[in-house]
N, C-alpha and C positions, 0 to 999 in steps of 0.2 A: 505494498500499499505505500509506499516511499515511492517518492519521484513527483509531487508538488503541493504546491501550497498548502500550509494547514493554518486555520481557522484557530484561534482562542475564546473559548468564552468561560466568562465568569457567571456561576447562576447564582443570580442575586433576587429571587422572588419569593424568599421566604417570609413566614410571619414574625419570624422573632420571637415566639409566644414564649421559651423558655428564658431567653436574653432580656425582654422585657421594655423594649425599644426597639428601634431601628440597629438590627446589629450592624450593617454594612456602611454603617455611616460611624459607631464608636471610632474611637481614638486611639491608637497603637502609636507612640514616638512620635507624635502630632500629626499623623496622616491617619486617612479612613482606614477600616480592614477592607474596603470596597478597594481602593486606591493600591493598596499593598498586595491584593491580589490580582490585579491589575498589572502592577509594572514585575510581579512574580513571575507571572504565564508570559508576558512580550516579550522576551528575550528567545523562545521556545517556538515564536508561531511568525507567521506573517501578517496579520491583523486581530485585534481583540475585539468582541462584542460582550455588552451587558447582557444580558437575559433577565427579562421578569420584571423589571420597573421600568418609571417613567425615563424616557433618554435613548432607553435601551431596545433590544427585542422584544417585542410583548410575547407572552407564552402562545403558544399554539397547539390544541386550535382553539384556546380562548382564555382567559383570563384564569388566576389562579391555580393553574396545573401541577404545581410544585417543581421540583426538580424537571420534571417529564418532561413537560409543557417547555422548559426552558431552553433543555437540550433539542427537543423537536424542531423550537424558533430556529436553532443554531444550525442544527443538521439541515435545513431547509435552506436558510442563508448561504451554506456552505454550497451545498450542490447546486444553488442559481449563481453564484458568483466564483464557480471554478473551482473550490478548493476542494482536496481528496480526501477532508476528514477534519474532527475537531477535537484538541486536546480540553477538556474540562475541568474547573476547579470551582468551589465553592466561596463566596463571598467572605466566609467566614473564616480560608485555610489562606493567612498571611504569607505563607511560604512554598514554594515547588519548586524541588530537590532537579539540580540540573539534570543529572542521570535519570530522571524519570520518563521526559519523554522514550528514548529509546528502549525502555523496558516496555513501552506500554505501547509505543505503534508499532503496526502490523496488519496481517490481511483481515483481522476480525477485531471485533470490541474489546478492550480490556480495561479494566479498573483496577488501582492498587488493591490488595487486602485491607479490609477495615475502613476504606475512606473511599465508598464508594462512588464520589462526586469527583475525585481523582482519575478522569477514564480518557480513552481513546475510543473514536467512535468514527467509523468509516462513513464518509458523506452517503454512499449509498443506502444505507438505515431506515434514510429519511420516510421513506412512505412505508415500512415495516410498523416504525413508530406510530404513523397517522393511523395504522389499521391496529395497533394495541390500544392506542387511547381512544378508539371507538368504541372497544368492546367493553363490557361490562368487568371492570376489575377494580382492584383498589389502588390502580395507578401507582404502586410502589416500586423503586427501584430493583428491588430484589426480584419483583417478577419479568419485570423485563429484563434483566441481566440474565436469568434462568430463559426466559423467552428466545434469543437471542443466540444463548451458549457461550458468553460472553469469558473471556479466559480473565483469572484472578490472577495478578503480578504480586510477588512476594518479595519484600526489601528489606530481608533482616536488619533488625537494630535502626532502622529509621522510626524515629519518631516524631510526627508532625502535629501541632495543636490545632485541634478545632473546638474553635468558640463556640460554646453555648449559652454559657451564662456568664452574668458579668466578673463572677469570681474566677474563672478561665481567663478572660482579659486581664485580669487584675493579676492573676500567677504568672502571666507570659510579660506583662510589662516589667 
Protein backbone atom coordinates (compact mmCIF):
# COMPACT_ATOMS: atom_id res chain seq x y z
CA UNK A 1 0.00 0.00 0.00
CA UNK A 2 3.04 2.24 -0.01
CA UNK A 3 3.67 4.41 -3.00
CA UNK A 4 1.41 7.41 -2.72
CA UNK A 5 0.57 10.33 -0.48
CA UNK A 6 -0.83 9.61 2.96
CA UNK A 7 -3.52 11.64 4.69
CA UNK A 8 -3.33 12.22 8.42
CA UNK A 9 -6.57 12.52 10.36
CA UNK A 10 -7.05 13.69 13.93
CA UNK A 11 -10.29 12.19 15.24
CA UNK A 12 -11.72 14.96 17.39
CA UNK A 13 -15.47 14.44 17.50
CA UNK A 14 -15.88 12.92 20.94
CA UNK A 15 -18.05 14.35 23.67
CA UNK A 16 -15.27 14.49 26.30
CA UNK A 17 -17.77 13.28 28.89
CA UNK A 18 -15.12 11.84 31.21
CA UNK A 19 -13.00 14.98 30.85
CA UNK A 20 -15.82 17.38 31.75
CA UNK A 21 -15.01 19.95 29.03
CA UNK A 22 -13.72 19.95 25.45
CA UNK A 23 -10.46 18.08 25.96
CA UNK A 24 -9.24 18.89 22.43
CA UNK A 25 -8.85 22.47 23.64
CA UNK A 26 -7.25 21.58 26.99
CA UNK A 27 -3.73 22.96 27.30
CA UNK A 28 -0.52 20.99 27.67
CA UNK A 29 2.66 23.07 27.81
CA UNK A 30 0.78 26.09 26.45
CA UNK A 31 -0.67 24.31 23.39
CA UNK A 32 -4.04 22.62 22.97
CA UNK A 33 -4.12 18.83 22.86
CA UNK A 34 -5.55 19.17 19.36
CA UNK A 35 -2.52 21.23 18.25
CA UNK A 36 -0.18 18.66 19.82
CA UNK A 37 -1.93 15.83 17.94
CA UNK A 38 -1.76 17.72 14.62
CA UNK A 39 1.93 18.52 15.08
CA UNK A 40 2.78 14.95 16.11
CA UNK A 41 1.09 13.47 13.04
CA UNK A 42 2.15 16.12 10.49
CA UNK A 43 5.70 14.91 9.94
CA UNK A 44 4.43 11.50 8.79
CA UNK A 45 1.83 12.57 6.22
CA UNK A 46 1.29 14.85 3.22
CA UNK A 47 -1.70 16.64 4.79
CA UNK A 48 -3.56 16.60 8.11
CA UNK A 49 -7.32 17.00 8.49
CA UNK A 50 -9.38 17.29 11.65
CA UNK A 51 -12.50 15.16 11.80
CA UNK A 52 -15.70 15.62 13.76
CA UNK A 53 -15.55 19.26 14.83
CA UNK A 54 -16.27 22.71 13.45
CA UNK A 55 -13.70 23.77 10.88
CA UNK A 56 -12.83 20.19 9.98
CA UNK A 57 -14.36 17.31 8.10
CA UNK A 58 -17.89 16.54 9.28
CA UNK A 59 -18.64 13.03 10.49
CA UNK A 60 -19.99 10.84 7.73
CA UNK A 61 -22.77 9.93 7.14
CA UNK A 62 -24.05 12.33 9.83
CA UNK A 63 -22.89 14.14 13.01
CA UNK A 64 -22.19 12.41 16.31
CA UNK A 65 -21.07 9.14 14.78
CA UNK A 66 -18.08 8.81 17.09
CA UNK A 67 -14.63 7.83 15.84
CA UNK A 68 -15.98 5.79 12.93
CA UNK A 69 -17.87 8.81 11.57
CA UNK A 70 -14.65 10.82 11.57
CA UNK A 71 -12.70 7.94 10.05
CA UNK A 72 -15.35 7.58 7.35
CA UNK A 73 -15.07 11.27 6.49
CA UNK A 74 -11.27 10.97 6.31
CA UNK A 75 -11.41 7.85 4.12
CA UNK A 76 -13.75 9.52 1.62
CA UNK A 77 -11.57 12.67 1.62
CA UNK A 78 -8.52 10.49 0.99
CA UNK A 79 -10.21 8.58 -1.82
CA UNK A 80 -11.41 11.71 -3.59
CA UNK A 81 -8.10 13.57 -3.21
CA UNK A 82 -5.63 10.91 -4.34
CA UNK A 83 -4.33 9.67 -0.98
CA UNK A 84 -3.58 5.95 -0.70
CA UNK A 85 -4.66 5.79 2.91
CA UNK A 86 -5.11 7.50 6.24
CA UNK A 87 -3.02 7.48 9.41
CA UNK A 88 -5.20 8.37 12.38
CA UNK A 89 -4.75 9.60 15.89
CA UNK A 90 -7.10 10.91 18.55
CA UNK A 91 -7.19 14.52 19.69
CA UNK A 92 -6.25 13.25 23.15
CA UNK A 93 -3.05 11.63 21.89
CA UNK A 94 -0.37 14.35 22.00
CA UNK A 95 2.45 12.04 20.87
CA UNK A 96 2.91 9.95 17.71
CA UNK A 97 6.01 7.73 17.73
CA UNK A 98 8.30 8.13 14.73
CA UNK A 99 8.51 4.39 14.08
CA UNK A 100 4.75 3.81 14.25
CA UNK A 101 3.86 4.54 10.59
CA UNK A 102 6.33 1.94 9.32
CA UNK A 103 4.84 -0.63 11.70
CA UNK A 104 1.25 0.16 10.67
CA UNK A 105 1.29 0.88 6.93
CA UNK A 106 0.66 -2.12 4.72
CA UNK A 107 -1.93 -3.65 2.44
CA UNK A 108 -4.62 -3.85 5.11
CA UNK A 109 -5.87 -1.84 8.04
CA UNK A 110 -3.77 -1.94 11.20
CA UNK A 111 -4.00 -0.45 14.68
CA UNK A 112 -1.64 -0.18 17.61
CA UNK A 113 -2.53 -2.69 20.29
CA UNK A 114 -4.46 -0.95 23.06
CA UNK A 115 -4.78 2.31 21.07
CA UNK A 116 -7.28 1.64 18.29
CA UNK A 117 -7.37 5.27 17.18
CA UNK A 118 -3.69 5.04 16.23
CA UNK A 119 -4.25 3.28 12.96
CA UNK A 120 -3.64 2.85 9.26
CA UNK A 121 -6.63 2.65 6.92
CA UNK A 122 -6.33 2.06 3.15
CA UNK A 123 -8.55 4.58 1.36
CA UNK A 124 -10.30 1.73 -0.44
CA UNK A 125 -12.10 0.91 2.83
CA UNK A 126 -14.34 3.99 2.44
CA UNK A 127 -17.31 2.17 0.91
CA UNK A 128 -17.00 -0.80 3.27
CA UNK A 129 -17.23 1.63 6.18
CA UNK A 130 -20.29 3.25 4.56
CA UNK A 131 -21.91 -0.18 4.52
CA UNK A 132 -20.89 -0.91 8.11
CA UNK A 133 -22.30 2.38 9.39
CA UNK A 134 -25.51 1.82 7.44
CA UNK A 135 -26.22 -1.45 9.24
CA UNK A 136 -27.63 -2.05 12.69
CA UNK A 137 -24.62 -2.29 14.98
CA UNK A 138 -23.19 -0.44 17.96
CA UNK A 139 -20.67 1.42 15.78
CA UNK A 140 -17.80 0.37 18.02
CA UNK A 141 -14.33 0.53 16.62
CA UNK A 142 -13.84 -3.06 17.82
CA UNK A 143 -16.71 -4.31 15.63
CA UNK A 144 -15.26 -2.49 12.64
CA UNK A 145 -11.78 -3.91 13.25
CA UNK A 146 -13.24 -7.41 13.42
CA UNK A 147 -15.30 -6.91 10.26
CA UNK A 148 -12.28 -5.90 8.17
CA UNK A 149 -9.88 -8.30 9.89
CA UNK A 150 -7.52 -5.48 10.81
CA UNK A 151 -4.02 -6.26 11.96
CA UNK A 152 -3.02 -5.40 15.53
CA UNK A 153 0.54 -4.13 15.82
CA UNK A 154 2.45 -4.64 19.05
CA UNK A 155 5.23 -2.30 20.09
CA UNK A 156 6.50 -3.71 23.40
CA UNK A 157 7.59 -1.10 25.88
CA UNK A 158 5.77 1.74 24.16
CA UNK A 159 3.65 3.63 26.68
CA UNK A 160 1.55 6.42 25.19
CA UNK A 161 -0.61 8.70 27.29
CA UNK A 162 -4.30 8.75 26.52
CA UNK A 163 -5.97 11.69 28.16
CA UNK A 164 -9.52 10.92 29.27
CA UNK A 165 -9.76 12.83 32.55
CA UNK A 166 -8.28 16.08 33.88
CA UNK A 167 -6.07 13.97 36.18
CA UNK A 168 -4.52 12.29 33.12
CA UNK A 169 -3.56 15.68 31.73
CA UNK A 170 -2.24 16.86 35.09
CA UNK A 171 -0.07 13.74 35.41
CA UNK A 172 1.38 14.31 31.95
CA UNK A 173 2.13 17.99 32.58
